[in-house]
N, C-alpha and C positions, 0 to 999 in steps of 0.2 A: 721191114716196112711197118709192121704192126707196132713196133716200139715207138716210132716217130708219131703215129697217129695217137698213141696213148699220151705221149708227152704233150701234144697240142691239146688233147682233151683235158689234162691236168691244168693247163693254163687257163682254161675256160671255167674252172669250178669256182664255186663261192668260196671255198677255203683259200684258194690261191689269191682271189681278189681280196679277201680280208687280210691276209698276210701282207700282200703288197700295199694295201691302203695303210696298214699299220706302220709299215716300214717308211712310206712317204710322210706320214705324220711325225715319226720320230726324227726324220732327216730335216723337216721344216723346223721341229722344235730345237733341234741342235743348232740350227742357224740363228734362231732367236736367242738362244743362250749366248752364243758367240757375239751377236750384235749387242746384247746387253752389257757384256764385258767390255767390248770395244767402246761403247758410249762412256762407261766409267772411266776407262783409261784415257780417252780422248779429252775428256773434261777435267782429268786429274782429280777426280773425287775419291777421297779416302773411303775405305770400307765402312768405317764408323758412320760417316755422313749418309751414305746410301742406305745403310741398315736402319738408321734413324728415320729417313724419309719413307722407307717402305714398311717400317714398323716390325722388322725382323732382326734376328741377331747377325753379327758379322759372319759367323760360321755358316748361317743360312745363305747369305749373299754368296759366299764362296761356292756352296753347293749348287746354287742357281747358275752361277757362271760356268761351272763345270757340266751342267746338265744333269746333275744327280738329284735335283729337286725341281719341281715345276715352278715356273715363274708365277708369282702372285699377280693379282689384278693390277696393283700399283706399278709393278715392274713392266708389265705389258703395256700399260699406259705411257710409261716413261719411253719405251722403245717406239711406240706409235707416235708420240709427241715429236721425237727427234726425226722420225722418218718424214713426218708432214712438213717440218721445217727444212728438211734437206740438209741436215747437219751431220749425218752419219757418214 
């Protein structure tokens, strides 16, 4: 009985909330990266074109699509633009 109470107490700690919020942020970020890649594939844009538009290297675009690098401001604006147009 004491163990169950301890487990529920752990869920209410600041540490648990911080870890959980961090996890939620990473999940949201992963979906944005996937969405970014889906837009490029749907539009049939080559990596070089997207890289030139975003001002980064083609390798960096690949890293962004895989979620290994953060999306830069221009990439986020691209995703937002297509979401507002309903094209994704």
